[in-house]
C-alpha positions in Angstrom: -29.7 3.9 6.4 -26.0 3.2 6.8 -24.9 -0.4 6.6 -23.2 -1.8 9.8 -21.0 -4.8 10.2 -20.0 -6.2 13.6 -16.3 -6.5 14.3 -13.8 -6.0 17.2 -12.4 -2.5 17.6 -9.6 -1.2 15.5 -7.0 0.6 17.6 -5.5 4.0 16.9 -2.1 2.3 16.5 -2.8 2.1 12.8 0.0 1.5 10.3 -1.0 4.8 8.7 -1.9 7.8 10.9 -2.7 11.4 10.4 -1.2 14.1 12.7 -4.2 16.3 12.1 -6.8 13.8 12.9 -9.2 15.7 15.1 -11.6 12.9 15.8 -11.3 11.0 19.0 -9.9 7.5 18.4 -10.2 4.4 20.6 -7.4 3.7 23.0 -4.3 1.9 21.9 -4.7 -1.8 21.6 -3.0 -3.9 24.2 -3.1 -6.9 21.9 -1.2 -5.0 19.2 1.5 -4.1 21.7 1.8 -7.7 22.6 2.1 -8.7 19.0 5.3 -6.7 18.5 6.9 -8.8 21.3 5.3 -12.2 20.7 7.3 -15.4 20.4 7.2 -17.3 17.1 5.6 -20.3 18.7 2.3 -18.3 18.9 2.1 -18.8 15.1 2.0 -22.6 15.8 5.2 -23.2 13.9 8.0 -25.4 15.3 11.6 -24.2 16.0 12.8 -26.8 13.4 10.7 -25.2 10.7 12.0 -21.8 11.5 15.6 -23.0 11.4 15.0 -24.7 8.1 13.6 -21.5 6.7 16.9 -19.9 7.3 18.9 -22.6 5.5 16.5 -23.7 2.8 13.3 -22.2 1.5 11.0 -19.8 3.4 8.2 -21.5 5.2 4.6 -20.3 5.0 3.2 -19.8 8.5 -0.4 -19.8 7.3 -2.6 -19.8 4.2 -5.8 -17.8 4.7 -8.7 -18.2 2.4 -12.2 -16.8 2.3 -12.2 -14.2 -0.4 -14.6 -14.5 -3.3 -12.2 -12.8 -5.7 -8.5 -12.2 -6.1 -6.8 -10.4 -3.2 -6.0 -6.9 -4.3 -4.7 -5.0 -1.3 -3.7 -5.3 2.4 -3.3 -3.0 5.4 -2.2 -3.5 9.0 -4.7 -1.9 11.4 -3.5 -2.1 14.9 -4.2 -5.7 16.1 -5.8 -6.6 12.8 -4.9 -7.3 9.2 -7.4 -6.1 6.6 -7.4 -7.8 3.1 -9.6 -6.7 0.3 -10.5 -8.4 -3.0 -11.9 -8.0 -6.5 -14.9 -9.7 -5.2 -15.9 -6.5 -3.3 -15.3 -8.0 0.1 -13.0 -6.9 2.9 -11.9 -9.5 5.5 -10.7 -8.7 9.0 -8.1 -11.1 10.5 -6.9 -10.9 14.0 -3.2 -11.2 14.9 -1.5 -13.3 16.1 -3.8 -16.2 15.8 -4.9 -15.1 12.3 -8.5 -16.2 12.6 -11.2 -14.5 10.5 -13.4 -12.1 12.4 -15.8 -10.8 9.8 -16.3 -9.5 6.3 -17.6 -6.1 5.3 -17.7 -4.0 2.1 -20.1 -2.6 -0.4 -20.2 -0.9 -3.8 -20.6 -1.5 -7.5 -16.9 -2.1 -8.0 -14.1 -4.2 -6.6 -11.9 -2.9 -3.9 -8.6 -1.6 -5.3 -6.9 0.0 -2.3 -7.4 0.7 1.4 -5.7 2.8 4.1 -6.5 3.5 7.7 -6.5 6.8 9.7 -7.2 6.5 13.4 -10.5 4.6 13.8 -11.5 5.1 10.1 -10.9 2.9 7.1 -10.8 4.4 3.6 -11.4 2.0 0.7 -11.0 2.8 -3.0 -13.2 1.1 -5.6 -13.4 0.3 -9.3 -16.6 2.4 -9.5 -14.5 5.5 -9.0 -15.6 6.1 -5.4 -13.9 6.2 -2.0 -15.8 4.8 0.9 -15.3 5.8 4.5 -15.8 3.3 7.3 -15.7 4.1 11.0 -15.1 2.0 14.1 -15.8 3.2 17.6 -17.0 1.9 20.9 -20.0 4.1 20.8 -21.3 2.2 17.7 -20.9 -1.2 19.5 -17.6 -2.0 17.8 -18.9 -2.3 14.2 -17.7 -1.2 10.8 -20.2 1.4 9.7 -20.3 3.1 6.3 -20.3 6.8 7.2 -19.6 8.5 3.9 -18.7 8.2 0.2 -16.3 10.5 -1.6 -17.1 12.9 -3.1 -19.6 13.6 -0.4 -23.1 14.7 -1.1 -22.3 18.1 0.4 -19.3 18.6 -1.7 -21.2 17.5 -4.8 -24.2 19.8 -4.2 -21.9 22.7 -3.6 -20.4 22.4 -7.1 -22.8 20.8 -9.5 -24.6 24.0 -10.5 -21.5 25.9 -11.7 -20.4 25.0 -15.2 -16.8 26.0 -14.5 -16.6 23.1 -12.1 -16.9 20.5 -14.9 -14.0 19.1 -16.8 -14.0 17.1 -20.1 -13.3 13.4 -19.4 -13.9 12.1 -22.8 -15.7 13.1 -26.0 -19.2 14.5 -25.2 -18.8 13.6 -21.6 -18.0 15.9 -18.6 -17.7 15.3 -14.8 -17.1 17.5 -11.8 -13.4 18.0 -11.1 -13.9 16.4 -7.7 -14.9 13.1 -9.3 -12.6 10.5 -10.7 -13.6 9.4 -14.2 -12.1 5.8 -13.9 -11.1 3.2 -11.3 -9.2 4.5 -8.3 -6.1 2.3 -8.1 -4.2 3.6 -5.1 -4.5 5.7 -1.9 -1.9 7.4 0.4 -2.1 9.4 3.6 0.0 12.4 4.4 -0.3 15.5 6.6 -4.0 15.3 7.2 -4.9 14.5 3.6 -5.9 11.4 1.6 -4.4 11.2 -1.9 -6.1 9.1 -4.6 -4.6 8.0 -7.8 -6.7 6.8 -10.7 -6.6 5.2 -14.2 -8.0 8.6 -15.3 -4.4 9.9 -14.9 -5.4 12.3 -12.2 -4.3 12.7 -8.5 -6.8 14.1 -6.1 -6.3 15.5 -2.6 -9.0 15.1 0.1 -8.9 16.9 3.4 -9.5 14.3 6.2 -11.1 16.8 8.6 -14.2 17.4 6.5 -13.7 14.9 3.6 -13.7 17.6 1.1 -11.8 17.4 -2.2 -9.5 20.4 -2.3 -7.4 19.8 -5.4 -7.2 17.7 -8.6 -3.9 17.4 -10.4 -3.4 16.3 -14.0 -0.5 14.2 -12.9 0.5 11.7 -15.6 0.0 10.8 -19.3 -1.3 7.4 -18.4 -2.9 5.5 -15.6 -1.6 6.0 -12.0 -0.7 2.6 -10.5 0.9 3.5 -7.1 1.2 6.2 -4.5 3.4 6.5 -1.4 4.0 9.4 1.0 7.2 10.1 2.8 7.6 11.5 6.3 8.9 14.8 5.0 5.6 15.4 3.2 6.5 14.5 -0.4 4.0 12.3 -2.2 5.2 10.0 -5.1 3.0 8.8 -7.9 3.9 5.9 -10.1 2.4 5.6 -13.6 2.0 3.4 -16.7 3.7 6.3 -18.5 7.0 5.0 -17.1 7.5 7.9 -14.6 7.5 8.5 -10.9 6.6 12.1 -10.0 7.3 13.8 -6.7 4.7 16.2 -5.3 5.0 18.7 -2.5 2.3 20.8 -0.9 3.0 24.6 -1.1 0.1 25.9 1.0 -3.2 25.3 -0.8 -1.8 23.6 -3.9 0.8 21.0 -4.8 3.8 21.5 -7.0 5.9 19.1 -9.0 9.3 18.7 -7.4 10.8 16.2 -9.6 10.4 13.4 -12.2 12.1 10.0 -11.8 12.4 8.4 -15.3 12.0 4.7 -15.7 12.6 2.5 -18.7 11.1 3.6 -22.0 7.6 2.2 -22.8 7.6 0.3 -19.4 4.8 0.8 -16.8 5.8 1.5 -13.3 3.4 -0.5 -11.1 4.6 0.2 -7.6 6.6 2.7 -5.6 8.1 2.8 -2.1 10.2 5.4 -0.3 12.8 4.9 2.4 12.1 6.0 6.0 14.5 9.0 5.7 12.9 10.0 2.4 16.3 9.9 0.5 15.7 6.9 -1.6 12.7 5.9 -3.9 12.3 2.5 -5.5 10.0 1.6 -8.4 8.9 -1.7 -9.8 8.3 -2.1 -13.5 6.3 -4.2 -15.9 9.6 -5.5 -17.3 10.5 -7.2 -14.0 13.1 -4.5 -13.0 13.5 -2.7 -9.7 15.0 0.8 -10.0 16.2 3.0 -7.2 16.9 6.7 -7.1 18.6 8.9 -4.5 17.5 12.5 -4.1 19.5 15.5 -3.3 19.0 17.6 -0.1 16.0 19.5 -1.6 14.6 16.4 -3.3 14.3 18.3 -6.6 17.1 16.3 -8.4 17.4 12.5 -8.5 20.1 10.1 -9.4 19.6 6.5 -10.5 21.6 4.4 -8.1 20.1 0.9 -8.6 18.8 -1.1 -11.5 18.3 -4.8 -11.2 16.3 -7.5 -13.0 14.3 -8.8 -10.1 11.7 -11.0 -11.6 10.9 -12.9 -14.8 7.6 -11.1 -15.2 6.2 -7.7 -14.1 6.7 -6.4 -10.6 3.3 -5.8 -9.2 3.9 -4.7 -5.6 6.6 -3.8 -3.1 7.0 -3.0 0.6 9.9 -1.9 2.9 10.5 -3.4 6.3 12.7 -2.6 9.2 14.4 0.1 7.2 16.7 -2.4 5.5 14.6 -4.9 3.6 12.7 -4.4 0.4 10.2 -7.1 -0.6 8.9 -7.3 -4.2 6.0 -9.4 -5.5 5.5 -10.4 -9.2 3.3 -11.8 -11.8 5.7 -14.7 -11.9 4.1 -15.8 -8.6 7.3 -15.2 -6.5 8.4 -12.8 -3.8 12.0 -11.6 -3.7 13.6 -10.3 -0.5 16.3 -7.7 -0.9 18.6 -6.0 1.6 19.2 -2.3 1.1 22.8 -1.0 1.1 23.8 2.5 2.3 24.3 3.8 -1.2 20.8 2.5 -2.3 22.0 -0.7 -3.9 20.0 -4.0 -3.4 21.5 -7.3 -2.2 19.4 -10.3 -3.1 18.5 -12.0 0.2 16.1 -14.7 -0.9 13.1 -15.8 -3.0 9.8 -17.0 -1.7 7.5 -19.3 -3.8 4.2 -20.8 -2.8 1.4 -18.8 -4.4 -0.4 -20.3 -7.4 -1.1 -16.9 -9.0 0.6 -13.5 -9.4 1.4 -11.8 -6.1 -0.7 -8.6 -6.1 0.0 -7.0 -2.7 2.5 -7.2 0.2 2.4 -5.9 3.7 4.9 -6.3 6.5 3.8 -6.4 10.1 5.1 -3.4 12.2 8.0 -4.1 14.4 10.3 -7.1 14.4 9.4 -10.6 15.5 12.2 -12.6 17.0 15.2 -12.2 14.6 13.1 -11.3 11.6 9.7 -10.0 10.5 6.2 -11.2 9.4 5.3 -10.7 5.8 1.7 -10.9 4.4 1.2 -11.6 0.7 -2.1 -11.4 -1.3 -2.5 -13.1 -4.7 -4.7 -13.6 -7.7 -5.1 -17.2 -6.4 -7.5 -15.7 -3.8 -5.3 -16.5 -0.9 -3.5 -14.5 1.8 -0.2 -16.1 2.9 1.8 -15.3 6.0 5.6 -15.7 6.0 8.3 -15.4 8.6 11.4 -13.7 7.2 14.7 -14.2 9.2 16.9 -11.2 9.4 20.1 -13.2 8.7 20.9 -16.0 6.2 23.7 -18.5 6.5 24.9 -17.8 3.0 24.4 -14.1 3.1 28.1 -13.4 2.9 28.6 -15.8 0.0 26.0 -14.1 -2.2 27.7 -11.9 -4.7 24.6 -10.5 -6.2 25.1 -7.0 -4.8 23.8 -4.5 -7.3 25.6 -1.1 -7.5 25.2 1.7 -9.9 23.2 1.1 -13.1 24.7 -2.2 -14.3 22.2 -4.7 -15.7 
């Protein structure tokens, strides 16, 4: 019997959507529409505090606690923020008052990644499984576990044929539709879910029927990050120091290009600009690197290389098309402004977490003259920040990084 968890409805205005989603989704959330236009006083923060954040340090709007383990991933889902942890729990927070609605989650492994498609939530776990949760009015507004990937149907259709098994380690085989190690990241693109794993493989799942349609031997080491661009290219970042670009060519994916990072340095996170022309990677050496692609995105030029943090970059996010935010094992968050040529201008540094910053998520749309940033940490907390769009000393900052100068 499927487990159910009561919670308010998620809207179809998810931060990640699929154009081929055939399932009927709930109506667009009015509360989410209001959030994009809300005044900052709704966050119970004074105008004085906001002004001081522009001229001194950034102010934390809220510190949200409740996770059993370290916060591992975040997602904006309409009017809600979802945060997941190594403690196997997922907490639903409502915007803009940021109060906790409920917890849900299951499985033998901690939650490593989550994405949303319409009224469904996909969660990736350390036990090598992807779980699918559905929210709809017909089920009394609850999170309900509706499937686990690979599905039983997919498994039964393949387990009898020996050619469907692949060697995962000595004297051990698995079906090619199964991951052999923790699933570290998820991405959504063109009606498909992409999963990257520590087993070095990239798998493609069709959202319509939840069937695994392809498994790619993508890297020589663990895959740490995935991101999909609007033009249909999927980028995978790996501990082998490379970012690889993948493009669907009908029923299979082909390798379009390889973006080389520093030698013997793991790339932990990857983001792509809205126009798909620039890709940024965050490395275990604390560097941010940026590449610009040609028209066909089959050739890439390194345009940015900057020492961003004192320790490893663990996560990144892009906001409003011009800001890049990076979180690090040094417990800090750096805010960067993107230049037309791909360079990065250091805009500010946020400190407040008591542990490494593991995940970042910006709220969709601008709020006032800035944006809301959510950060999850190994200190088990989720913090909420308001980032102003302009800084008084922005023009004085000479830390503009061009080319490949260190």
